[in-house]
KOLMARTOR-334865 format. One line per field, with one value per residue: residue number from 1; residue in three letters; x, y, z negated of N, C-alpha, C in turn. Coordinates in steps of 0.1 Angstrom, whole numbers, plus 5000, padded with zeros to 4 digits. Each point is the difference from the previous one (the first is absolute). Layout:
pos	NUM:...
code	Ala:...
n.px	X:...
n.py	Y:...
n.pz	Z:...
ca.px	X:...
ca.py	Y:...
ca.pz	Z:...
c.px	X:...
c.py	Y:...
c.pz	Z:...
//
This chain:
pos	1:2:3:4:5:6:7:8:9:10:11:12:13:14:15:16:17:18:19:20:21:22:23:24:25:26:27:28:29:30:31:32:33:34:35:36:37:38:39:40:41:42:43:44:45:46:47:48:49:50:51:52:53:54:55:56:57:58:59:60:61:62:63:64:65:66:67:68:69:70:71:72:73:74:75:76:77:78:79:80:81:82:83:84:85:86:87:88:89:90:91:92:93:94:95:96:97:98:99:100:101:102:103:104:105:106:107:108:109:110:111:112:113:114:115:116:117:118:119:120:121:122:123:124:125:126:127:128:129:130:131:132:133:134:135:136:137:138:139:140:141:142:143:144:145:146:147:148:149:150:151:152:153:154:155:156:157:158:159:160:161:162:163:164:165:166:167:168:169:170:171:172:173:174:175:176:177:178:179:180:181:182:183:184:185:186:187:188:189:190:191:192:193:194:195:196:197:198:199:200:201:202:203:204:205:206:207:208:209:210:211:212:213:214:215:216:217:218:219:220:221:222:223:224:225:226:227:228:229:230:231:232:233:234:235:236:237:238:239:240:241:242:243:244:245:246:247:248:249:250:251:252:253:254:255:256:257:258:259:260:261:262:263:264:265:266:267:268:269:270:271:272:273:274:275:276:277:278:279:280:281:282:283:284:285:286:287:288:289:290:291:292:293:294:295:296:297:298:299:300:301:302:303:304:305:306:307:308:309:310:311:312:313:314:315:316:317:318:319:320:321:322:323:324:325:326:327:328:329:330:331:332:333:334:335:336:337:338:339:340:341:342:343:344:345:346:347:348:349:350:351:352:353:354:355:356:357:358:359:360:361:362:363:364:365:366:367:368:369:370:371:372:373:374:375:376:377
code	Unk:Unk:Unk:Unk:Unk:Unk:Unk:Unk:Unk:Unk:Unk:Unk:Unk:Unk:Unk:Unk:Unk:Unk:Unk:Unk:Unk:Unk:Unk:Unk:Unk:Unk:Unk:Unk:Unk:Unk:Unk:Unk:Unk:Unk:Unk:Unk:Unk:Unk:Unk:Unk:Unk:Unk:Unk:Unk:Unk:Unk:Unk:Unk:Unk:Unk:Unk:Unk:Unk:Unk:Unk:Unk:Unk:Unk:Unk:Unk:Unk:Unk:Unk:Unk:Unk:Unk:Unk:Unk:Unk:Unk:Unk:Unk:Unk:Unk:Unk:Unk:Unk:Unk:Unk:Unk:Unk:Unk:Unk:Unk:Unk:Unk:Unk:Unk:Unk:Unk:Unk:Unk:Unk:Unk:Unk:Unk:Unk:Unk:Unk:Unk:Unk:Unk:Unk:Unk:Unk:Unk:Unk:Unk:Unk:Unk:Unk:Unk:Unk:Unk:Unk:Unk:Unk:Unk:Unk:Unk:Unk:Unk:Unk:Unk:Unk:Unk:Unk:Unk:Unk:Unk:Unk:Unk:Unk:Unk:Unk:Unk:Unk:Unk:Unk:Unk:Unk:Unk:Unk:Unk:Unk:Unk:Unk:Unk:Unk:Unk:Unk:Unk:Unk:Unk:Unk:Unk:Unk:Unk:Unk:Unk:Unk:Unk:Unk:Unk:Unk:Unk:Unk:Unk:Unk:Unk:Unk:Unk:Unk:Unk:Unk:Unk:Unk:Unk:Unk:Unk:Unk:Unk:Unk:Unk:Unk:Unk:Unk:Unk:Unk:Unk:Unk:Unk:Unk:Unk:Unk:Unk:Unk:Unk:Unk:Unk:Unk:Unk:Unk:Unk:Unk:Unk:Unk:Unk:Unk:Unk:Unk:Unk:Unk:Unk:Unk:Unk:Unk:Unk:Unk:Unk:Unk:Unk:Unk:Unk:Unk:Unk:Unk:Unk:Unk:Unk:Unk:Unk:Unk:Unk:Unk:Unk:Unk:Unk:Unk:Unk:Unk:Unk:Unk:Unk:Unk:Unk:Unk:Unk:Unk:Unk:Unk:Unk:Unk:Unk:Unk:Unk:Unk:Unk:Unk:Unk:Unk:Unk:Unk:Unk:Unk:Unk:Unk:Unk:Unk:Unk:Unk:Unk:Unk:Unk:Unk:Unk:Unk:Unk:Unk:Unk:Unk:Unk:Unk:Unk:Unk:Unk:Unk:Unk:Unk:Unk:Unk:Unk:Unk:Unk:Unk:Unk:Unk:Unk:Unk:Unk:Unk:Unk:Unk:Unk:Unk:Unk:Unk:Unk:Unk:Unk:Unk:Unk:Unk:Unk:Unk:Unk:Unk:Unk:Unk:Unk:Unk:Unk:Unk:Unk:Unk:Unk:Unk:Unk:Unk:Unk:Unk:Unk:Unk:Unk:Unk:Unk:Unk:Unk:Unk:Unk:Unk:Unk:Unk:Unk:Unk:Unk:Unk:Unk:Unk:Unk:Unk:Unk:Unk:Unk:Unk:Unk:Unk:Unk:Unk:Unk:Unk:Unk:Unk:Unk:Unk:Unk:Unk:Unk:Unk:Unk:Unk:Unk:Unk:Unk:Unk:Unk:Unk
n.px	6911:4998:5008:5012:4997:5008:4989:4994:5001:5012:4998:5010:4995:4989:5007:5006:4989:4994:5010:4999:4988:5000:4993:4989:4995:4990:4995:4996:4990:5007:4996:5007:4991:4996:5011:5007:5001:5011:5008:5006:4994:4993:5006:5007:5004:5005:4990:4992:5008:5000:4987:4997:5007:4995:4988:5002:5004:4991:4991:5005:5002:4988:4999:5013:5002:5011:4990:4996:5013:4994:5005:5003:4995:5003:4992:5003:4988:5004:4988:4990:4996:5009:4989:5006:4998:4998:5011:4994:5012:4994:5011:5000:5006:4994:4997:4988:4994:5012:4988:5004:5011:5008:5011:5000:5010:4999:4988:4994:4991:4989:4993:4993:4988:4992:4998:4992:5002:4987:5004:4994:4988:4991:5012:4998:5005:5011:5008:5013:5001:4991:5005:5011:4992:4994:5009:5011:4998:4988:5001:5004:4991:4992:5000:5007:4997:5000:4999:4992:5002:4989:5005:4989:4998:4996:4987:4995:5013:4998:4996:4989:5007:5005:4993:4990:5000:5002:4990:4993:5004:4999:4988:4997:5005:4993:4990:5002:5003:4997:5011:4993:4991:5009:5006:5012:5000:4988:4998:4990:4993:4993:4991:5002:5003:5004:4990:5000:4987:5001:4989:4999:4987:5003:5011:4991:4993:5011:5003:4987:5001:5011:4993:4990:5007:5006:4988:4995:5011:4994:4999:5008:4989:5008:4996:4988:5004:4987:5004:4988:4999:5003:4989:4992:4998:4997:5001:5009:4998:4991:5004:5012:4999:5003:4988:5003:5002:5005:5003:5012:5004:5013:4998:4987:5004:5010:4989:5008:5007:5009:4996:4999:4989:4996:5010:4998:4987:5004:5009:4991:4992:5011:5004:4987:5000:5003:4995:5008:4992:5012:4999:5010:5005:5006:4987:4994:5011:4991:4999:5013:5009:4993:5000:5004:4996:5011:5005:4989:5006:4988:5003:4989:4995:4994:5007:5000:4999:5013:4993:4989:5007:5007:4989:4994:5011:5000:4987:5002:5011:4994:4990:5011:5000:5001:5011:4991:5007:4988:5004:4990:5001:4990:4992:5010:5006:5000:5005:4993:5006:4997:4990:5013:4994:4993:4991:4992:5008:5001:4986:5000:5009:4993:4988:5005:5006:4989:4993:5009:5001:4987:5000:5010:4993:4990:5010:5001:4993:4997:4988:4993:5007:5002:4993:5009:4988:5005:4989:4992:4995
n.py	3803:4990:5006:4993:4991:5010:5003:4990:4998:5001:4987:5002:5011:4993:4989:5008:5006:4988:4994:5012:4996:4999:5011:4992:5000:5007:4989:5011:5005:5011:5010:4998:5007:4991:4993:5003:5012:4999:5005:5001:5011:4990:4996:4991:5009:5006:4996:5004:5010:5003:4997:5007:5010:4997:4998:5012:5005:4993:5004:5012:4998:4995:5011:4998:5011:4999:4996:5011:5002:5008:5012:5009:5012:5009:5009:5013:5002:5012:5004:5003:4997:4992:4993:4992:4991:4990:4996:4988:4997:4990:4992:4992:4993:4989:5009:4994:5011:4999:5006:5010:4993:5009:5002:5005:5007:4990:5005:4988:5005:4999:5003:5003:4994:5011:4996:5010:4999:5001:5000:4989:5001:5002:5003:4991:4990:4992:4990:5001:4996:5009:5005:5000:5001:5010:5006:5004:4993:4996:5014:5002:4990:5006:5013:5004:5008:5013:5000:5010:5001:5007:5005:5002:5013:4998:4996:5008:4997:4993:5010:4995:4998:5002:4989:5005:5012:4994:4991:5009:5008:4990:4997:5013:5001:4989:5004:5012:4994:4989:5004:5011:4990:4996:4993:5005:4992:5005:4987:5008:5003:5011:4993:5013:4992:4993:5009:4994:5001:5000:4994:4999:4998:5009:4992:4991:5007:5002:4987:4998:5009:4994:4988:5006:5004:4988:4995:5008:4996:4991:4995:4992:4993:4990:5003:4996:4999:4998:4999:4995:5007:5011:5000:5001:5013:4994:5013:4996:4990:5005:5010:4994:4996:4989:4994:4994:4987:5003:5009:4995:5012:4999:5013:4998:4991:5008:5006:5002:4999:4991:5001:5006:5002:5000:4992:4995:4999:4996:4992:4996:4999:4994:4992:4998:5009:5008:4988:5003:5010:5003:4987:4997:4999:5010:5001:5001:4993:4993:5013:4996:5005:4989:5010:4991:4991:4997:4988:4994:4997:4996:5000:4993:5003:4988:4999:5009:5011:4998:4989:5006:5009:4989:4993:5011:5002:4987:5001:5012:4995:4989:5008:5005:4987:5003:4993:4992:4996:4997:5000:4992:5003:4991:5007:5008:5005:5013:4996:4992:5008:5006:4991:4998:4997:5011:4991:5010:5002:4987:5000:5010:4993:4989:5006:5005:4989:4993:5008:5001:4987:5000:5009:4993:4989:5007:5002:4989:5009:5000:5001:5011:5008:5008:5011:5006:5005:5012:4992:5009:4990
n.pz	0987:4992:4991:5001:4990:5001:4993:5004:4987:5003:5001:5009:5004:5000:5004:5008:5003:4999:5007:5007:4999:5013:5002:5001:5013:4995:4993:4995:5007:5001:4992:5011:5005:4991:5006:4989:5005:5007:4991:5011:4998:4995:5012:4994:5009:4990:4992:5010:5002:4987:4999:5011:4996:4988:5006:5007:4988:4994:5008:5000:4987:5001:5008:4998:5007:4993:4993:5007:4996:4991:5005:4991:5002:4991:5005:5000:5005:5004:4995:5007:4988:5004:4998:4991:5010:4992:5007:5002:5004:5006:5001:5011:4990:5005:5009:5000:5005:5004:5001:4992:5002:4995:5007:4987:5006:5008:4996:4996:5007:4993:5011:4989:5002:4998:4988:5003:4987:4998:4988:4995:4993:5010:5006:4990:5007:4998:5004:5003:4987:4999:5011:4993:4989:5006:5008:4994:4989:5005:5001:4988:4997:5009:4998:5011:4990:5003:4987:5003:4987:4999:4990:5005:4999:4987:5001:4990:4998:5011:5007:5004:5010:4988:4997:5008:4995:4988:5002:5005:4990:4992:5005:5001:4987:4997:5008:4994:4988:5007:5006:4997:5004:5008:4991:5000:4989:5002:5002:4996:5010:4997:5006:5002:5011:4989:4999:4988:4997:4987:4994:4987:5001:4990:4999:5002:4992:4992:5001:4998:4990:4995:5003:4994:4989:4999:5003:4990:4995:5007:4988:5007:4998:4996:4987:4994:4988:4999:4988:5000:5012:4994:5007:4989:4997:4989:4998:5009:4992:4992:5007:4998:4988:5007:4998:4988:5000:4988:5010:4995:5001:5004:5001:5004:5009:5001:4997:4990:5012:5003:5013:4989:5008:4987:4999:5012:4997:4988:5007:5009:4990:4995:5010:5002:4990:5010:5003:5010:5005:5006:5003:4991:5013:4992:4996:5011:5002:4993:4996:5002:5008:5005:5009:5009:4991:4992:5003:4994:4988:4998:4987:4998:4987:4998:4988:5010:4992:5004:4998:4998:4994:4994:4999:4995:4993:4998:4998:4993:4994:4999:4995:4993:5000:4986:5002:4994:4990:4999:4987:4997:4987:5004:4992:5004:4989:4998:4988:5007:5009:4989:5002:5000:4989:5005:5004:4997:4990:4999:5003:4991:4993:5002:4998:4989:4997:5003:4994:4990:5002:5000:4990:4995:5004:4995:4991:5007:5007:4987:5007:5002:5008:4990:4999:4991:4996:4996:4999:4995:4992
ca.px	5006:5008:5015:5004:5001:5014:5001:4998:5013:5009:5002:5013:5000:4991:5008:5011:4994:4996:5013:5007:4990:4996:4985:4994:4986:4990:4993:4986:4999:5000:4998:5014:5000:4997:5013:5006:5010:5013:5006:5015:5006:5002:5009:5014:5008:5014:4999:4997:5012:5010:4996:5003:5015:5005:4997:5008:5014:5002:4998:5012:5011:4998:5000:5010:4999:5011:4995:4995:5010:5000:5007:4992:5006:4990:5004:4989:4998:4993:4988:4997:5001:5013:5000:5006:4993:5009:4998:5008:5003:5004:5004:5006:5015:5005:4988:4999:4995:5008:4995:5006:5012:5011:5012:5001:5012:5006:4992:4988:4988:4987:4990:4988:4988:4999:4986:4998:4991:4994:4995:4987:4999:4989:5006:5003:5011:5006:5015:5005:4999:4986:4998:5008:4993:4987:5000:5013:5008:5000:5007:5014:5004:4999:5004:5010:4995:5004:4988:5002:4988:5000:4992:4993:4995:4988:4989:4993:5010:5001:4987:4998:5005:5014:5006:5002:5011:5013:5003:5002:5013:5010:5000:5006:5014:5005:5001:5009:5013:5000:5013:5001:4993:5008:5014:5009:5004:4989:5002:4989:4996:4986:4996:4988:4989:4991:4995:4987:4994:4994:4996:4988:4990:5002:5011:4995:4993:5011:5006:4990:5001:5012:4999:4992:5009:5010:4993:4998:5013:5007:5010:4996:4999:4999:4989:4996:4995:4991:4996:4989:5003:4990:4998:4989:4994:4987:4989:4997:4998:4986:4993:5006:5004:4990:4997:5003:4988:4991:4995:5008:5013:5010:5001:4990:5002:5012:4998:5000:5008:5015:5004:4988:4999:4999:5014:5004:4992:5005:5012:4996:4994:5010:5009:4993:4989:4990:5002:4995:4988:5005:5010:5014:5007:5011:4995:4992:5005:4989:4992:5009:5001:5007:5004:5014:5008:5008:4995:4998:4996:4992:4996:4990:4996:4986:4994:5007:4992:5005:4999:4992:5007:5011:4994:4995:5012:5004:4990:5001:5012:4997:4991:5009:5010:5012:5000:4999:4999:4993:5000:4991:5002:4988:4998:5011:5000:5008:5015:5002:5013:5010:4999:5006:4995:4987:5001:4998:5013:5008:4995:5004:5014:5001:4995:5008:5012:4996:4995:5012:5007:4992:5004:5013:5000:4993:5008:5014:5008:5004:4993:5004:5004:4989:5005:4998:4999:5000:4987:4992:4987
ca.py	4987:5000:4998:4990:5004:4999:5004:4988:4997:4989:4992:5000:5013:4998:4993:5008:5011:4994:4997:5012:5009:5010:5000:4996:5006:4994:4990:5004:5014:5011:5013:5005:5015:5004:5000:5014:5004:5002:5014:4999:5011:4995:4989:5003:4996:4997:4987:4991:4999:4992:4985:4995:5000:4989:4988:5000:4998:4986:4994:5003:4993:4986:4999:5009:4999:4992:4986:4998:5004:5015:5009:5011:5012:5011:5014:5010:5008:5013:5002:5014:5010:4999:4988:4988:4988:4988:4991:4988:4994:4986:4994:4987:5001:4992:4999:4986:5001:5011:5003:5011:5002:5006:5004:5015:5003:4987:4992:4995:5007:4995:5010:4993:5008:5005:4999:5011:4995:5009:4991:5001:5004:5009:5014:5004:4992:4993:5002:4991:4986:4996:4994:4988:4989:4999:4999:4999:4988:4991:5006:4998:4986:4995:5009:5010:5014:5010:5004:5013:5002:5013:5003:5013:5005:4994:5007:5013:5011:5006:5000:4996:4988:5000:4986:4999:5009:4995:4989:5006:5007:4990:4992:5009:5001:4986:4999:5010:4996:4987:4997:5006:4992:4987:5001:4998:4986:4992:4993:5002:5013:5002:5003:5009:4998:4989:5004:4994:5007:4990:5004:4993:5008:5014:5001:4996:5012:5009:4995:5003:5014:5002:4996:5010:5011:4997:5001:5014:5006:4993:4991:4986:4990:4987:4992:5004:4990:5005:4990:5005:5015:5011:5006:5010:5005:4993:5009:5001:4986:4994:5002:4993:4986:4990:4993:4986:4992:5002:5013:5009:5003:4994:5008:4996:4986:4999:5007:4991:4988:5002:5012:5008:5012:5012:5005:5007:5012:5009:5006:5009:5012:5008:5006:5009:5002:5006:4995:5010:4996:4994:4991:5003:4988:4997:4992:4989:4997:4993:5010:5008:4996:4987:4997:4998:4996:4988:4987:5000:4989:5005:4989:5004:4990:4999:5007:5013:5011:5005:4990:5005:5011:4994:4993:5010:5006:4991:5001:5012:4999:4991:5007:5010:4993:4996:4986:4998:4987:5001:4988:5002:4990:5000:4996:5004:5014:5009:4998:4985:4996:5001:4988:4990:4986:4997:4994:5011:5007:4992:5002:5013:5000:4993:5009:5012:4997:4998:5012:5008:4995:5005:5014:5001:4996:5010:5012:4995:5009:5010:5012:5010:5012:5009:5011:5001:5014:5003:5006:4997:4995
ca.pz	4997:4987:5000:4990:4986:4996:4985:4992:4994:5004:4988:4995:4993:4988:4990:4996:4992:4988:4993:4996:4993:5009:5002:5012:5002:4992:5008:5001:5003:4990:5005:5000:5000:4986:4993:4999:5009:4994:5001:5001:4992:4986:5000:4995:5012:4996:4996:5011:5008:4992:5000:5013:5001:4992:5007:5012:4997:4998:5013:5008:4995:5004:5014:5006:5015:5005:5001:5014:5010:5002:4991:4998:4995:4997:5002:4998:5012:4997:5008:5004:4989:4993:4991:5005:4998:5000:5012:4999:5013:4999:5013:4999:4999:5011:5009:5005:5013:5005:5014:5006:4993:5008:4993:4998:4993:4996:4991:5006:4995:5006:5001:4995:4998:4987:4994:4990:4990:4990:4990:4994:4987:4999:4999:4986:4995:5011:5002:5010:4996:5001:5013:5001:4995:5006:5014:5008:4998:5011:5011:4997:5002:5014:5011:4998:5002:4990:4993:4993:4991:4994:4988:5001:4987:4996:4992:5002:4999:5013:5007:5014:5006:4997:5003:5014:5004:4996:5009:5014:5000:4999:5013:5010:4999:5004:5014:5005:4996:4993:4994:4986:4990:4998:4996:5011:5001:5004:5012:5010:5003:5003:5013:4998:5010:4996:4987:4995:4988:4992:4986:4994:4992:5003:5009:5013:5005:5004:5013:5010:5003:5007:5014:5008:5001:5010:5013:5003:5002:5011:4994:5003:4990:5006:4994:4987:4991:4990:4991:4991:5000:4997:5013:5001:4988:4998:5002:5014:5005:5000:5013:5011:4997:5001:4988:5000:5002:4988:5000:4991:5005:4991:4988:4991:4995:4991:4987:4989:5002:4997:5008:4997:5009:4992:4998:5012:5001:4990:5005:5010:4994:4994:5010:5009:4992:5008:5014:5010:5007:5012:4996:5003:5004:4992:4989:5006:5014:5008:5007:5009:5014:5001:5013:5004:4989:5003:4995:4986:4991:4989:4991:4990:4991:5000:4988:5000:5004:5012:5011:5012:5007:5008:5012:5009:5006:5010:5011:5007:5008:5011:5010:5007:5008:4993:4996:4986:4993:4987:4992:4989:4989:4992:4986:4991:4997:5008:4999:4999:5005:4989:4992:5009:4998:5007:5014:5009:5001:5009:5013:5004:5004:5013:5010:5002:5008:5014:5006:5002:5012:5011:5002:5005:5013:5009:5002:5002:5008:4991:5001:5009:4994:4995:4993:4986:4997:4985:4999:4988:5002
c.px	5008:5014:5003:5000:5015:5001:5000:5013:5007:5002:5014:5002:4992:5008:5012:4995:4996:5013:5006:4990:4996:4985:4997:4987:4990:4992:4985:4999:5000:4998:5014:5001:4997:5013:5006:5011:5014:5004:5015:5007:5003:5011:5014:5009:5014:5000:4998:5013:5011:4998:5004:5015:5006:4998:5009:5015:5003:4999:5013:5012:4999:5000:5009:4999:5011:4996:4993:5009:5000:5008:4991:5008:4988:5006:4989:4999:4992:4989:4997:5001:5013:5001:5007:4992:5009:4996:5009:5001:5005:5003:5005:5015:5007:4989:5000:4997:5007:4996:5008:5012:5011:5012:5001:5012:5007:4992:4988:4988:4988:4990:4987:4988:4999:4985:4999:4989:4995:4992:4986:5000:4990:5004:5003:5011:5006:5014:5004:4997:4985:4998:5009:4993:4987:5000:5013:5007:5000:5007:5015:5005:5002:5008:5013:4995:5006:4988:5003:4987:5002:4991:4995:4995:4985:4990:5000:5010:5000:4987:5000:5004:5016:5007:5002:5011:5014:5004:5003:5013:5012:5001:5007:5015:5007:5002:5009:5015:5001:5013:5001:4995:5009:5014:5009:5004:4989:5002:4989:4997:4985:4998:4987:4989:4991:4996:4987:4997:4993:4997:4988:4992:5001:5011:4996:4992:5010:5005:4990:5001:5013:5000:4993:5009:5011:4995:4999:5013:5009:5012:4995:5000:4997:4989:4998:4994:4993:4995:4990:5000:4988:4999:4990:4996:4987:4988:4997:4996:4986:4993:5006:5002:4988:4998:5004:4986:4990:4995:5008:5014:5010:5002:4990:5002:5011:4998:5000:5009:5014:5005:4988:5000:5001:5014:5004:4992:5005:5012:4997:4994:5011:5009:4993:4987:4988:5002:4994:4988:5003:5011:5014:5007:5012:4996:4992:5004:4990:4992:5008:4999:5008:5004:5016:5009:5006:4993:5000:4998:4992:4995:4990:4996:4984:4993:5008:4991:5004:4998:4993:5008:5011:4994:4996:5012:5005:4991:5002:5013:4998:4992:5008:5011:5013:5000:5000:4999:4993:5000:4991:5002:4987:5001:5011:5001:5010:5015:5003:5014:5011:5000:5005:4995:4988:5003:4997:5012:5009:4996:5004:5014:5002:4995:5009:5013:4997:4996:5012:5008:4992:5004:5014:5001:4993:5009:5015:5009:5005:4995:5006:5005:4989:5007:4997:5000:5000:4987:4993:4986:4990
c.py	5000:4998:4990:5006:4998:5001:4987:4995:4988:4991:5000:5013:4999:4993:5008:5011:4995:4998:5012:5010:5012:4999:4995:5007:4993:4990:5003:5015:5009:5013:5007:5015:5006:5000:5014:5002:5001:5014:4999:5011:4995:4989:5005:4995:4996:4985:4990:4998:4992:4985:4994:4999:4988:4987:4999:4997:4985:4993:5002:4992:4985:4998:5010:4999:4992:4985:4997:5007:5015:5007:5013:5012:5010:5013:5009:5009:5012:5001:5016:5011:4999:4989:4988:4988:4988:4992:4988:4993:4986:4995:4986:5001:4993:4997:4986:5000:5012:5004:5011:5004:5005:5003:5015:5002:4987:4991:4996:5007:4995:5011:4993:5009:5005:4999:5011:4997:5011:4991:5003:5005:5011:5015:5004:4992:4993:5004:4992:4986:4995:4993:4987:4988:4998:4997:4995:4987:4990:5005:4999:4986:4997:5009:5009:5013:5009:5005:5013:5003:5014:5001:5014:5005:4996:5010:4994:5012:5008:4998:4994:5012:4999:4987:4999:5010:4995:4988:5005:5006:4990:4992:5008:5000:4987:5000:5010:4996:4987:4996:5006:4991:4988:5003:4997:4986:4991:4993:5002:5015:5001:5002:5009:4998:4988:5002:4993:5006:4989:5006:4992:5011:5014:5002:4996:5012:5011:4995:5003:5015:5003:4996:5010:5013:4998:5000:5015:5007:4992:4992:4986:4991:4986:4992:5005:4988:5006:4989:5005:5015:5008:5009:5011:5004:4993:5009:5002:4987:4997:5001:4992:4985:4990:4992:4985:4992:5002:5014:5010:5003:4996:5009:4996:4986:4999:5008:4989:4987:5003:5012:5010:5013:5012:5006:5008:5013:5011:5007:5010:5013:5009:5007:5009:5003:5006:4996:5010:4995:4993:4990:5004:4987:4997:4992:4988:4998:4992:5009:5009:4995:4988:4996:4999:4998:4986:4988:5000:4986:5005:4988:5006:4989:5001:5007:5012:5011:5005:4991:5006:5010:4994:4993:5011:5007:4990:5000:5012:5000:4991:5007:5010:4993:4996:4985:4999:4986:5002:4987:5003:4988:5000:4997:5003:5015:5008:4997:4985:4996:5003:4988:4988:4986:4997:4995:5011:5008:4992:5002:5014:5001:4993:5010:5012:4997:4997:5013:5010:4995:5005:5014:5001:4995:5009:5012:4995:5009:5012:5014:5010:5013:5009:5012:4999:5014:5002:5007:4996:4995:5011
c.pz	4987:5003:4990:4986:4995:4985:4991:4994:5005:4987:4994:4992:4987:4989:4995:4991:4986:4991:4993:4993:5009:5002:5014:5002:4991:5008:5001:5003:4988:5007:5000:4998:4986:4992:5000:5011:4993:5002:5000:4991:4986:4999:4995:5011:4996:4995:5011:5008:4992:5000:5013:5002:4993:5008:5013:4997:4998:5014:5008:4995:5004:5015:5007:5015:5005:5002:5013:5010:5003:4990:5000:4995:4997:5004:4997:5012:4996:5009:5000:4989:4992:4990:5007:4998:5001:5012:4998:5014:4998:5014:4998:4999:5011:5010:5006:5015:5007:5014:5007:4991:5010:4991:4999:4991:4995:4991:5007:4993:5007:4999:4997:4999:4985:4996:4989:4991:4991:4990:4995:4986:4997:4998:4986:4994:5012:5002:5013:4998:5003:5013:5003:4995:5007:5014:5007:4998:5012:5013:4998:5003:5014:5010:4996:5004:4990:4993:4993:4992:4994:4987:5000:4987:4998:4994:4986:4999:5013:5008:5014:5009:4999:5005:5015:5005:4997:5010:5014:5001:5000:5014:5011:4999:5003:5015:5006:4998:4993:4993:4986:4989:4996:4996:5011:5002:5005:5014:5011:5002:5003:5015:4999:5010:4996:4985:4997:4987:4992:4986:4996:4992:5004:5009:5014:5006:5005:5014:5011:5005:5008:5014:5009:5002:5011:5014:5004:5004:5010:4994:5002:4987:5006:4994:4986:4992:4989:4991:4990:4999:4995:5012:5000:4986:4998:5003:5015:5006:5004:5014:5011:4998:5002:4987:5002:5002:4989:4999:4992:5007:4989:4987:4990:4995:4989:4987:4989:5002:4996:5007:4999:5008:4992:4998:5012:5002:4990:5005:5012:4994:4994:5011:5010:4992:5008:5015:5010:5007:5013:4996:5005:5004:4992:4988:5005:5014:5008:5008:5008:5014:5001:5014:5001:4988:5003:4995:4985:4995:4989:4991:4990:4992:4998:4988:4997:5004:5014:5012:5012:5008:5008:5012:5010:5008:5011:5012:5008:5009:5012:5011:5008:5008:4994:4996:4985:4996:4986:4993:4988:4991:4991:4986:4990:4999:5007:5000:4999:5004:4990:4991:5008:4998:5008:5014:5010:5002:5009:5014:5005:5004:5014:5011:5002:5008:5014:5007:5002:5012:5012:5003:5006:5014:5010:5003:5002:5009:4991:5002:5010:4994:4996:4992:4986:4996:4985:4998:4987:5003:4997
//
C-alpha cells in the first residue's frame, strides 16, 4: 500500500524559499546520482562556526531569556578525560505553576522537572543558542522547567562517539548532584525523578542514544523530544527503510534540494569513515534495542533526508509499546522550525506545546525511584 507523499513542496515554504533565494526541488526529473558527492574534509569548519556564531549572537541579543521569564547561568563540567564542557542552565525566575514548592531554610523553593538538551549542528557546529532558537523558545513561553544544555565536543577535531560520551558524563553528574548545577540564590531545584531528554537533528540522535543508555542503567526518563532527529547512519538504511509513494526513500528524494542529502552523507563519511559491518547503536539508535523506552514526541519534516528514519523510529517504538506522538510537516525542509515566519513553524510551536503538556501530564506523579550509576556507554 502506498504511503502519503510528504515530499511535495508546501506552497508557503515555496514562497519563502523564492523570497530568500533558497533552492526548491527541480520541477522535472534529473539524474540525481550524477551530481557530485560532497567531501566534508574540504570544508572550512572555522568559517562555518564563525558565521553561525555571528547569527546566533544577533538572535540572542534580540531574544533575551528574561523576556520569557527565565534566568540563566553557565558552568563548566569535567568529563571522563578531564576536559571541561560548557553547560547552560535556565530556570523560571518566578515559577508560574508552583506544583511542588516548599520552605527550605526559610526560603520558598520549587522542585521542577529537568529537560536535558543536546544541540543540533551535524556534530560539526552548534551551541546552547542553537536549540533556543530551534526547539526551546515555545517551551520557555509555556512551561516551568529547568533546562540543562551541554556543549559537547565537535567533529572533526574529535572522533565519534565523543559527543555521546560528553553528554552522558554531564547527564550522570546532573542526576548524581543536581544542586551542583544551580546557583545558591536560585528559587528552584531540580527534581531528578522527572528527567526529559530533547534535541534537534544530530542532537536528537544523541538524545535517542541517551534514552537507551538510561534504560540500560535503570535511570528513569519521563519523556523524550526528538526534533528532525538523525537516527541512523545512511549506509545502514537501505535494507530497512520503506519507500515513498514515488518509490524514492527520503535520502534519494532530497538530493539537490535545500536540505541536500549529500551534506549529511559527507558528514557521516567523515565522522565514521569506515562504518562497521555490524551497525553501532551509538551511531544508529534506530537499530538499537527500543524495548521499554519512555514516551516520545517525534517531529519530522517532509523534505528532509531524515524523514523516513524518524517515521520508522516512531513505528518501532509503538510496536514495542512505548507511547509516541508523531508530528509530520509535509513539504518543508529539515530546519523549517528555525524560520519563524513559516506557517509550518507556527504549527510546530503549537504542536510542541500541546505534546509537552501531554508528556508532563503523563508523568504528573514525578516518576519512580531509580538508581544512577557512574557508567560509561
